[in-house]
C-alpha positions in Angstrom: 13.0 235.2 226.7 14.1 232.9 229.6 10.4 231.9 230.1 10.2 230.9 226.4 13.4 228.8 226.6 12.2 227.1 229.8 8.8 226.4 228.3 10.4 225.0 225.2 12.7 222.7 227.2 9.7 221.6 229.3 7.7 220.8 226.2 10.6 218.9 224.7 11.0 216.8 227.8 7.3 216.1 227.9 7.3 215.1 224.2 10.3 212.9 224.8 8.7 211.3 227.8 5.5 210.6 225.8 7.5 209.1 223.0 9.5 206.9 225.4 6.3 205.8 227.2 4.7 205.0 223.8 7.7 203.0 222.8 7.7 201.1 226.1 4.0 200.2 225.8 4.5 199.1 222.2 7.4 196.9 223.2 5.4 195.3 226.0 2.4 194.7 223.7 4.8 193.0 221.3 6.1 190.7 224.0 2.5 190.0 225.1 1.5 189.1 221.5 4.4 186.8 221.2 3.6 184.9 224.4 -0.1 184.8 223.5 0.6 183.3 220.1 2.5 180.4 221.8 0.4 179.7 224.8 -3.1 181.1 224.1 -3.6 181.5 220.3 -7.3 180.5 220.6 -9.2 182.5 223.2 -12.0 179.9 223.1 -9.7 177.4 225.0 -7.1 179.6 226.8 -7.2 183.2 228.0 -4.2 185.6 228.0 -5.5 189.1 227.8 -3.2 191.6 229.5 -3.3 195.4 229.1 -0.4 197.8 229.9 -1.0 201.4 231.1 1.2 204.2 232.4 -0.2 206.4 235.1 2.0 208.9 237.1 5.1 207.2 235.7 3.9 203.9 237.1 3.4 200.8 234.8 0.1 199.1 235.6 -0.9 195.6 234.4 -4.6 194.8 234.1 -6.4 191.8 232.7 -6.9 188.1 233.1 -5.4 184.8 232.1 -6.0 181.1 232.6 -2.3 180.3 231.8 -0.2 180.7 234.8 2.9 179.6 232.9 2.4 182.3 230.2 1.9 185.0 232.8 5.1 183.9 234.7 7.0 184.3 231.4 5.6 187.8 231.0 6.6 188.7 234.5 10.1 187.4 234.0 10.4 189.5 230.9 9.3 192.6 232.8 11.7 191.9 235.7 14.6 191.3 233.4 14.0 194.8 232.0 14.2 196.2 235.6 10.7 197.6 235.2 8.7 198.5 238.3 5.0 197.8 237.9 1.7 197.2 239.7 0.2 193.8 239.0 -3.6 193.8 238.8 -3.8 190.8 236.6 -6.2 188.0 237.6 -4.9 184.5 237.2 -8.0 182.3 236.9 -9.4 180.6 238.9 -8.9 183.0 241.8 -10.7 184.2 245.0 -13.9 184.9 243.0 -14.7 181.1 243.1 -12.5 180.1 246.1 -12.1 176.4 246.4 -15.2 175.6 244.3 -13.1 175.4 241.1 -15.1 172.5 239.6 -18.7 171.7 238.7 -20.9 169.1 237.1 -23.8 169.7 234.8 -27.0 168.8 236.7 -29.6 169.4 234.0 -30.2 167.3 230.9 -28.6 170.0 228.8 -26.9 173.2 230.0 -26.6 176.2 227.8 -23.1 177.8 227.7 -23.1 181.4 226.5 -20.5 183.8 225.2 -21.2 186.4 227.9 -22.6 186.2 231.5 -26.2 186.9 230.6 -29.2 184.9 229.3 -29.5 187.1 226.2 -25.9 186.3 225.0 -25.2 184.0 222.1 -25.3 180.3 222.7 -21.7 179.2 222.3 -22.0 175.5 223.2 -23.9 173.1 225.4 -23.0 170.5 228.1 -24.7 167.2 228.9 -25.9 165.9 232.3 -23.0 164.7 234.4 -20.3 166.5 232.4 -17.4 167.6 234.6 -16.3 171.2 234.2 -13.6 173.5 235.4 -14.7 176.8 237.0 -12.7 180.0 236.5 -14.7 183.0 237.5 -18.1 184.3 238.7 -20.2 187.3 237.7 -23.6 187.4 239.3 -25.5 184.2 238.7 -23.1 183.1 235.9 -19.8 181.1 236.1 -17.0 181.1 233.5 -16.4 177.4 232.9 -14.3 175.1 230.7 -15.7 171.9 229.2 -13.8 168.7 228.6 -13.1 169.9 225.0 -11.4 173.0 226.6 -14.1 175.4 225.5 -14.3 178.4 227.8 -17.6 180.4 228.2 -20.4 181.2 230.7 -23.2 179.1 232.3 -25.8 180.1 234.7 -25.6 178.6 238.2 -29.0 176.8 237.9 -27.5 174.3 235.5 -24.4 173.2 237.5 -23.4 171.8 240.9 -20.3 173.6 242.2 -17.7 171.2 243.8 -14.3 171.4 245.4 -11.4 169.2 244.3 -12.2 166.3 246.7 -15.9 166.3 245.5 -15.1 166.4 241.8 -12.6 163.5 242.3 -15.3 161.5 244.1 -17.7 162.2 241.2 -15.3 161.3 238.5 -14.3 158.1 240.2 -17.9 156.9 241.0 -19.6 154.2 239.0 -21.8 155.8 236.3 -24.8 155.1 234.1 -24.9 156.4 230.5 -28.2 157.2 228.9 -28.3 155.7 225.4 -31.7 156.8 223.9 -32.3 160.2 222.2 -34.8 161.3 224.9 -36.2 160.0 228.1 -36.8 160.6 231.8 -35.5 160.0 235.3 -38.4 158.8 237.5 -38.9 159.5 241.2 -40.4 156.1 241.8 -39.9 153.1 239.6 -43.4 151.9 240.4 -44.9 155.2 239.3 -43.7 156.7 236.0 -46.0 159.7 236.4 -43.6 161.4 238.8 -40.6 162.7 236.8 -37.5 164.2 238.3 -36.2 165.5 235.0 -35.7 164.7 231.3 -32.5 163.2 230.1 -30.9 163.1 226.6 -28.5 160.9 224.7 -25.0 160.9 226.4 -26.3 162.0 229.8 -24.4 160.5 232.8 -25.6 159.9 236.3 -24.0 158.1 239.3 -24.9 154.5 239.8 -26.5 153.4 243.1 -28.1 150.1 242.5 -30.2 148.1 240.0 -32.9 145.4 239.6 -34.2 143.7 236.5 -35.9 146.8 235.1 -34.3 149.9 236.5 -31.0 151.6 237.5 -31.2 153.7 240.6 -29.1 156.8 240.0 -27.9 159.9 241.7 -27.5 163.4 240.4 -24.5 165.6 241.2 -26.7 167.6 243.6 -27.7 164.4 245.4 -31.2 163.9 244.0 -31.9 160.3 243.3 -34.2 158.6 240.8 -34.6 155.7 238.4 -33.8 155.1 234.7 -35.1 152.2 232.7 -32.3 149.7 232.0 -33.4 149.3 228.4 -32.5 153.0 228.0 -29.1 153.0 229.6 -25.9 151.1 230.2 -23.1 151.1 232.8 -20.7 153.7 231.5 -17.4 151.7 232.0 -19.0 148.8 230.2 -20.0 151.0 227.3 -16.6 152.6 227.0 -14.8 149.2 227.1 -17.0 147.9 224.3 -17.4 150.9 222.1 -15.5 150.7 218.8 -14.5 153.9 217.1 -15.0 152.5 213.6 -16.2 153.9 210.2 -19.4 151.9 210.5 -20.2 153.1 214.0 -19.5 156.7 212.9 -22.1 156.3 210.1 -24.6 154.5 212.4 -24.5 157.2 215.1 -24.6 160.0 212.5 -27.7 158.6 210.8 -29.4 158.2 214.2 -29.5 162.0 214.3 -31.2 162.2 211.0 -33.9 164.9 211.0 -32.7 166.5 214.3 -33.1 170.3 214.2 -30.3 172.7 213.6 -29.5 174.9 216.7 -26.6 177.4 216.7 -24.4 176.4 219.6 -26.2 173.1 220.1 -24.4 169.9 221.0 -27.3 167.7 222.1 -30.2 165.7 220.8 -32.3 168.8 221.5 -30.6 170.5 218.6 -27.1 170.8 217.2 -25.1 173.0 214.8 -22.8 171.5 212.2 -19.7 171.1 214.5 -22.0 170.2 217.4 -23.3 167.3 215.3 -19.8 166.0 214.4 -18.7 166.4 218.0 -21.6 164.4 219.3 -21.1 161.6 216.7 -17.4 161.2 217.7 -18.2 161.5 221.4 -20.6 158.6 221.1 -17.7 156.7 219.5 -15.5 157.4 222.5 -13.6 160.4 221.2 -13.7 164.0 222.5 -12.9 166.4 219.6 -12.6 170.2 219.4 -15.8 172.2 219.6 -16.0 174.4 216.5 -15.4 173.7 212.8 -12.6 176.2 212.7 -10.9 174.2 215.5 -11.8 170.8 214.2 -9.9 171.5 210.9 -6.7 171.8 212.9 -6.9 168.3 214.3 -6.3 164.9 212.7 -4.6 164.0 209.4 -5.1 166.0 206.2 -6.7 163.9 203.4 -8.0 164.7 199.9 -5.4 167.5 199.3 -6.4 167.6 195.6 -10.1 168.2 196.6 -11.5 165.5 194.3 -13.0 163.3 197.0 -11.0 160.2 195.8 -8.9 159.7 198.9 -11.7 160.0 201.4 -12.9 157.3 203.7 -16.1 156.9 205.7 -16.0 159.0 208.8 -13.7 161.7 207.5 -14.6 165.3 208.2 -15.3 167.6 205.3 -14.8 171.4 205.8 -16.4 174.3 203.9 -16.0 178.0 203.8 -14.0 180.7 202.0 -10.6 179.9 200.5 -7.6 182.0 201.4 -6.5 184.8 199.2 -3.4 187.0 199.1 -5.2 189.4 201.4 -7.4 187.2 203.6 -7.1 184.0 205.5 -9.1 180.9 204.9 -12.4 181.0 206.8 -14.0 177.7 207.9 -17.8 177.9 208.5 -19.2 174.4 208.1 -18.3 170.8 208.6 -19.8 167.4 207.6 -19.1 163.7 207.8 -18.2 161.7 204.6 -20.1 158.5 204.2 -18.0 157.0 201.5 -20.6 155.3 199.4 -21.2 155.1 195.6 -23.5 158.2 195.9 -20.7 160.4 197.2 -22.9 161.2 200.2 -22.1 163.1 203.3 -24.2 163.9 206.4 -24.4 167.2 208.1 -26.5 169.6 210.2 -27.8 172.4 208.1 -31.4 173.3 208.7 -31.6 169.8 210.1 -29.4 166.7 210.0 -29.6 165.2 206.6 -27.8 163.5 203.7 -26.3 165.4 200.8 -24.2 164.4 197.8 -21.2 165.7 195.9 -22.5 163.8 192.8 -24.4 166.1 190.4 -26.5 163.2 189.2 -28.0 162.5 192.6 -31.3 164.1 193.7 -29.6 165.4 196.9 -26.7 167.0 195.1 -25.3 169.9 197.1 -23.8 172.3 194.6 -23.5 175.1 197.2 -21.3 173.1 199.5 -19.3 171.5 196.7 -18.3 174.9 195.5 -17.0 176.0 198.9 -15.3 172.8 199.8 -11.9 173.4 201.5 -10.6 170.0 202.3 -10.9 167.1 204.8 -9.4 165.6 208.0 -9.2 162.0 209.2 -9.6 161.4 212.9 -10.0 157.6 213.1 -6.8 155.8 213.8 -4.9 159.1 214.2 -3.0 160.1 217.4 -3.5 163.8 218.0 -3.4 165.8 221.3 -6.6 167.5 220.1 -8.5 164.2 219.8 -9.1 162.7 223.3 -9.6 159.0 223.4 -11.8 158.3 226.4 -10.6 154.7 226.6 -7.0 155.9 227.0 -8.1 158.5 229.5 -9.8 155.8 231.6 -6.5 153.9 231.9 -4.8 156.9 233.6 
């Protein structure tokens, strides 16, 4: 009988302990979710993934984050509760990359993937000369962040790793911007048969010198070569003179006409719908969010009645599935409104082409009209998610 009472008491204590442990973990996960919703709601641009475990009555924290501020708030919350814990959380960047916490794209286009392997989905791309933050390393892949804050993985062959002093030197150096859709950097300006690499629209290289015909340029890995002056411009001169206007948005967009669709693409080698809008605005001096589901959160809402009457040339149109009582709105496509009497818009779907919201037009797009969600205006709008490169240059 005494044994049965003892066993029952022991079982009760174990069950109570498990219940308390479960309650503690649930409370900590709730705190984590609250902090994440404020500081890292979009894992594409900020990481805050912390797990809580109890082993031998010891609380263990595992995971990784790119937000030191968010993690310090979490630690304060744990300390205020007088909790003892083992901290195994990685605050990125850490020792995995050491002082090489920056990089510059050294190929004409770099493929940035969802996971650290070549078979992973293409998430986005970077252009030659693009400055990057480096957070982590796994094998031959590095977790990086692009200027539009997108976090994903790139193989080491596409980037030149740099420390803080080196990236500052690169960012402050005089640059040359490639302005044609496609071209080459030559090893010898007298012999165009020897090519160092290809280069695409928007690629940037360091300026060394010039003559009447060529710019001499330097790659981030110190290679040097020559670009035809008719195919490039001094970057600062371009930025000072570029006008983010409705007409220039249309002109750049139409320049991409016929370019192939590529999931994850953001270059003249291929672009998806949001990669297309991103490139159009970049070449108008504005860095905008990467994905359509991010782009809809920036700018000023226009055309709330969904009748296309309040739209202006350059506005972004969004498409997808409307919200219901049970599901959230889902944005899957984006286009640029051209504001003409044909109700045309331009977008990347299959390839970059014109479509119309007017049923009388031969390029009427009934499919997208039926899934139209609304529009946003970026031009002339101050928004933290829209980076004006001219303003950044003044800093």
